[in-house]
MIZA-923042 format. One record per residue (C-alpha): residue number from 1; residue in one letter; x, y, z. Coordinates in pm, whole numbers, padded with zeros to 5 digits. Layout:
<rs>
R   num   residuo       xx       yy       zz
R   NUM         A        X        Y        Z
...
</rs>
This chain:
<rs>
R   num   residuo       xx       yy       zz
R     1         M   -10558    25440    20043
R     2         S   -10699    25519    19702
R     3         A   -10775    25258    19440
R     4         D   -10512    25409    19211
R     5         L   -10246    25382    19477
R     6         A   -10345    25026    19553
R     7         T   -10309    24940    19185
R     8         D   -09963    25096    19170
R     9         E   -09851    24904    19475
R    10         T   -09976    24577    19323
R    11         V   -09786    24633    19001
R    12         A   -09471    24733    19181
R    13         A   -09476    24435    19420
R    14         P   -09125    24289    19435
R    15         A   -09054    23948    19281
R    16         P   -08998    23658    19520
R    17         E   -08642    23636    19644
R    18         A   -08438    23384    19448
R    19         L   -08351    23070    19639
R    20         L   -08053    22981    19422
R    21         S   -07778    23160    19237
R    22         R   -07750    23118    18860
R    23         I   -07467    22869    18895
R    24         D   -07669    22673    19154
R    25         R   -07968    22662    18921
R    26         A   -07748    22521    18646
R    27         A   -07612    22262    18890
R    28         V   -07962    22155    18996
R    29         F   -08076    22134    18635
R    30         L   -07783    21906    18549
R    31         M   -07859    21681    18845
R    32         L   -08218    21644    18723
R    33         L   -08091    21503    18394
R    34         G   -07985    21146    18338
R    35         D   -07618    21058    18361
R    36         A   -07572    21034    17983
R    37         E   -07737    21368    17913
R    38         A   -07553    21545    18195
R    39         S   -07220    21399    18083
R    40         A   -07282    21514    17726
R    41         I   -07337    21871    17847
R    42         L   -07037    21871    18084
R    43         G   -06819    21747    17801
R    44         R   -06883    22074    17614
R    45         L   -06767    22298    17902
R    46         G   -06428    22447    17969
R    47         P   -06218    22383    18283
R    48         D   -06335    22697    18467
R    49         E   -06700    22624    18400
R    50         L   -06657    22262    18507
R    51         E   -06490    22370    18830
R    52         K   -06771    22610    18920
R    53         L   -07047    22365    18836
R    54         G   -06878    22072    19010
R    55         A   -06824    22279    19326
R    56         A   -07189    22393    19324
R    57         M   -07315    22038    19281
R    58         L   -07107    21922    19577
R    59         A   -07200    22218    19798
R    60         L   -07576    22189    19754
R    61         G   -07737    21985    20027
R    62         E   -08087    21847    20011
R    63         I   -08264    22008    19718
R    64         D   -08632    22060    19786
R    65         R   -08914    22092    19533
R    66         A   -08911    22471    19535
R    67         R   -08545    22484    19433
R    68         M   -08596    22224    19162
R    69         A   -08891    22424    19026
R    70         E   -08680    22741    19028
R    71         A   -08401    22571    18833
R    72         L   -08645    22440    18571
R    73         A   -08823    22777    18546
R    74         D   -08488    22949    18489
R    75         F   -08406    22706    18210
R    76         A   -08752    22760    18055
R    77         G   -08704    23136    18074
R    78         E   -08368    23120    17901
R    79         A   -08508    22888    17635
R    80         A   -08793    23131    17568
R    81         R   -08541    23394    17460
R    82         E   -08385    23172    17193
R    83         T   -08498    22995    16879
R    84         L   -08384    22654    16767
R    85         P   -08301    22679    16395
R    86         Q   -08457    22423    16163
R    87         R   -08156    22416    15936
R    88         G   -07958    22101    15999
R    89         R   -08234    21952    16216
R    90         E   -08269    21637    16008
R    91         E   -07897    21570    16022
R    92         R   -07888    21630    16398
R    93         V   -08179    21394    16461
R    94         R   -08015    21133    16238
R    95         T   -07687    21169    16430
R    96         L   -07862    21127    16765
R    97         L   -08056    20824    16645
R    98         D   -07740    20677    16494
R    99         K   -07565    20697    16832
R   100         A   -07867    20555    17013
R   101         L   -07973    20281    16771
R   102         G   -07688    20214    16532
R   103         P   -07678    20303    16160
R   104         A   -07922    20044    16023
R   105         R   -08196    20093    16282
R   106         A   -08147    20470    16276
R   107         D   -08196    20481    15899
R   108         S   -08512    20271    15931
R   109         M   -08647    20503    16201
R   110         M   -08568    20814    15994
R   111         Q   -08767    20669    15705
R   112         R   -09063    20632    15942
R   113         I   -09049    20977    16104
R   114         E   -08933    21212    15828
R   115         P   -09234    21431    15746
R   116         D   -09153    21446    15374
R   117         A   -08972    21116    15335
R   118         R   -08866    21065    14976
R   119         P   -08899    20735    14792
R   120         R   -08614    20506    14887
R   121         S   -08443    20459    14552
R   122         L   -08203    20206    14698
R   123         E   -08500    19978    14754
R   124         M   -08603    20032    14394
R   125         A   -08248    19950    14282
R   126         R   -08280    19605    14437
R   127         W   -08564    19531    14195
R   128         L   -08389    19652    13880
R   129         V   -08226    19395    13658
R   130         P   -07846    19433    13657
R   131         A   -07833    19551    13294
R   132         V   -08061    19845    13377
R   133         L   -07871    19926    13694
R   134         V   -07543    19932    13500
R   135         R   -07682    20190    13260
R   136         L   -07779    20410    13553
R   137         I   -07441    20411    13727
R   138         E   -07163    20314    13485
R   139         D   -07048    20675    13439
R   140         E   -07023    20737    13815
R   141         H   -06704    20743    14020
R   142         P   -06579    20392    14114
R   143         Q   -06625    20473    14484
R   144         V   -06993    20548    14430
R   145         I   -07039    20226    14234
R   146         A   -06858    20029    14503
R   147         A   -07079    20175    14776
R   148         L   -07393    20091    14579
R   149         L   -07282    19732    14526
R   150         L   -07234    19698    14900
R   151         L   -07588    19825    14959
R   152         I   -07769    19577    14732
R   153         D   -07787    19199    14746
R   154         P   -07469    19006    14656
R   155         E   -07608    18822    14351
R   156         P   -07729    19129    14157
R   157         A   -07422    19319    14277
R   158         A   -07200    19053    14121
R   159         A   -07400    19067    13797
R   160         V   -07362    19446    13787
R   161         L   -06989    19414    13844
R   162         A   -06956    19162    13560
R   163         A   -07142    19397    13324
R   164         L   -06926    19700    13396
R   165         P   -06652    19799    13151
R   166         Q   -06341    19589    13216
R   167         A   -06128    19895    13291
R   168         L   -06368    19991    13569
R   169         Q   -06404    19651    13732
R   170         S   -06069    19641    13909
R   171         E   -06114    19991    14051
R   172         V   -06457    19902    14188
R   173         V   -06340    19573    14341
R   174         E   -06043    19748    14503
R   175         R   -06272    20006    14661
R   176         V   -06510    19737    14781
R   177         A   -06217    19562    14947
R   178         R   -06101    19884    15115
R   179         S   -06447    19996    15228
R   180         G   -06548    20011    15590
R   181         A   -06875    20139    15733
R   182         I   -07072    20349    15486
R   183         A   -07163    20685    15637
R   184         P   -07532    20785    15643
R   185         Q   -07442    21092    15436
R   186         A   -07299    20868    15164
R   187         I   -07612    20651    15164
R   188         A   -07829    20963    15133
R   189         A   -07615    21091    14844
R   190         I   -07642    20760    14657
R   191         D   -08016    20755    14717
R   192         T   -08046    21106    14573
R   193         L   -07840    21007    14270
R   194         L   -08053    20701    14203
R   195         T   -08373    20901    14247
R   196         Q   -08259    21140    13975
R   197         R   -08144    20864    13739
R   198         I   -08449    20640    13787
R   199         T   -08688    20932    13749
R   200         A   -08512    21048    13432
R   201         T   -08517    20696    13285
R   202         F   -08851    20554    13394
R   203         G   -09049    20852    13527
R   204         A   -09148    20933    13883
R   205         A   -09409    20656    13891
R   206         A   -09130    20397    13887
R   207         L   -09036    20496    14241
R   208         A   -09378    20411    14381
R   209         L   -09342    20115    14616
R   210         G   -09605    19884    14755
R   211         G   -09934    19761    14615
R   212         P   -10125    19432    14589
R   213         R   -09847    19258    14392
R   214         E   -09585    19342    14655
R   215         A   -09822    19224    14928
R   216         A   -09880    18900    14736
R   217         N   -09506    18852    14695
R   218         L   -09462    18878    15072
R   219         I   -09728    18612    15123
R   220         N   -09568    18392    14856
R   221         L   -09227    18412    15026
R   222         A   -09340    18389    15388
R   223         A   -09342    18060    15574
R   224         G   -09672    17914    15686
R   225         D   -10024    17933    15547
R   226         L   -10050    18312    15538
R   227         R   -10287    18308    15243
R   228         N   -10559    18142    15448
R   229         T   -10497    18349    15761
R   230         V   -10404    18698    15640
R   231         L   -10642    18742    15348
R   232         P   -10964    18667    15541
R   233         E   -10863    18928    15799
R   234         I   -10796    19186    15528
R   235         A   -11126    19098    15359
R   236         L   -11315    19189    15676
R   237         R   -11171    19542    15653
R   238         D   -11138    19587    15277
R   239         A   -11284    19312    15057
R   240         P   -11179    19467    14721
R   241         L   -10818    19499    14839
R   242         A   -10816    19136    14952
R   243         E   -10942    19034    14607
R   244         R   -10667    19230    14434
R   245         I   -10402    19064    14652
R   246         E   -10562    18725    14584
R   247         E   -10536    18786    14209
R   248         E   -10162    18851    14242
R   249         L   -10085    18547    14456
R   250         F   -10076    18322    14151
R   251         T   -09914    18502    13860
R   252         F   -09892    18375    13506
R   253         E   -09512    18388    13525
R   254         M   -09520    18131    13807
R   255         L   -09649    17876    13554
R   256         F   -09316    17888    13370
R   257         A   -09164    17683    13653
R   258         L   -09411    17393    13623
R   259         D   -09256    17061    13528
R   260         P   -09385    16900    13205
R   261         M   -09619    16664    13391
R   262         A   -09785    16945    13588
R   263         M   -09798    17165    13280
R   264         G   -09959    16885    13083
R   265         R   -10222    16846    13353
R   266         L   -10294    17219    13336
R   267         L   -10315    17231    12957
R   268         R   -10579    16954    12954
R   269         D   -10818    17199    13122
R   270         V   -10719    17512    12927
R   271         D   -10924    17630    12631
R   272         N   -10706    17629    12319
R   273         E   -10816    17980    12213
R   274         K   -10719    18116    12555
R   275         L   -10383    17940    12532
R   276         V   -10306    18090    12191
R   277         D   -10401    18439    12310
R   278         A   -10193    18400    12627
R   279         L   -09885    18273    12445
R   280         K   -09919    18541    12177
R   281         G   -09803    18793    12437
R   282         L   -09491    18596    12532
R   283         K   -09144    18582    12383
R   284         E   -09039    18246    12243
R   285         P   -08821    18138    12542
R   286         D   -09116    18191    12778
R   287         R   -09338    17973    12558
R   288         A   -09095    17681    12588
R   289         P   -09239    17532    12914
R   290         F   -09583    17513    12751
R   291         F   -09455    17352    12431
R   292         A   -09240    17107    12630
R   293         A   -09559    16957    12778
R   294         M   -09714    16898    12433
R   295         S   -09645    16653    12158
R   296         S   -09441    16791    11870
R   297         R   -09748    16791    11647
R   298         A   -09960    16980    11904
R   299         A   -09684    17232    11970
R   300         D   -09640    17300    11598
R   301         G   -10014    17349    11567
R   302         V   -10021    17605    11847
R   303         R   -09722    17785    11693
R   304         D   -09906    17809    11363
R   305         E   -10215    17948    11534
R   306         I   -10005    18208    11712
R   307         E   -09854    18320    11382
R   308         L   -10196    18338    11218
R   309         R   -10355    18523    11506
R   310         G   -10402    18890    11433
R   311         R   -10275    19167    11654
R   312         L   -10404    19144    12010
R   313         S   -10435    19418    12266
R   314         K   -10247    19385    12590
R   315         A   -10582    19367    12767
R   316         D   -10684    19060    12563
R   317         V   -10353    18888    12638
R   318         A   -10382    18970    13009
R   319         A   -10740    18839    13018
R   320         A   -10636    18509    12858
R   321         Q   -10343    18470    13095
R   322         K   -10568    18547    13392
R   323         A   -10812    18279    13280
R   324         I   -10532    18021    13266
R   325         V   -10412    18130    13610
R   326         E   -10765    18069    13745
R   327         V   -10754    17716    13606
R   328         A   -10411    17664    13765
R   329         R   -10537    17800    14095
R   330         G   -10822    17549    14100
R   331         L   -10589    17260    14023
R   332         A   -10345    17375    14292
R   333         E   -10622    17399    14552
R   334         A   -10735    17049    14455
R   335         G   -10379    16925    14509
R   336         E   -10331    16816    14147
R   337         I   -10040    17051    14073
R   338         V   -09791    17246    14283
R   339         I   -09735    17616    14216
R   340         G   -09455    17811    14378
R   341         S   -09149    17690    14562
R   342         G   -09262    17330    14587
R   343         N   -09206    17328    14965
R   344         G   -09569    17269    15046
R   345         E   -09663    17630    15097
R   346         F   -09868    17647    14778
R   347         V   -10046    17324    14687
</rs>
């Protein structure tokens, strides 16, 4: 036998004889799936197809490894001939996750796994003051406004409702009362709308979430002594980041909530020039807690100094406020004043 002939015979060697028919392979493949997956596939078949598959599944006896491998190889071969289109993939994945996890958990998971996840404007909306939010949505359809109000916290939602034109309020309330579950598609549409409006009003940077201040806010609101447990751990990995979070833990605005006695204790240790610079950057209502802790004569004197002070840069005001915050931080750590909620978390 020549080499050429041997080569021809090798190429022309017949394929192994199939162990199963096509319908049997489909039956084996279905039996390898879980009950839920197999049921989902059977639910898409017509009566004739169901009859053939059901009969094959009942007729097959013990199914050995070779037959299982043949069924899987047949499926792989069929799959190799097709392409799965990308169009509609996100919606399909969302639908599957929605069925498996429920709407809320599915939406959270989609935010984590979407390769090009957009900023979640609904989260941004929760931080906007009601007056700003009204300007963004007041010309939208009442159904859209109603859905948005259901997606944000009740207190700001109520404030938004109160600020809407009177003719619109009843329509929005009626739609809120008639609403049921909000479809994921509707949530996505509202998110897109808010993204466009917020970007047009404040710029794309407004949609950036996170940062040292947000991290500090979480620590401020969390129960327990997170400041003394979380920050040292972060400092081991990134000392500058820990310092930036530390700077945000006590904000100047938190001083507005001090009672007159605590404020008076703070002001005894604050340099008067720093106080004037810090208050120069505030509106009159925000200065009130500071003046309330002073005598009338001292308060009038500080007011006069503020009026006489020349123009200050924002950086100078911020530096003065930061210096006062450092004084307050020291007093709080010494237990002389309480900053924050007053529940013992920040003393």
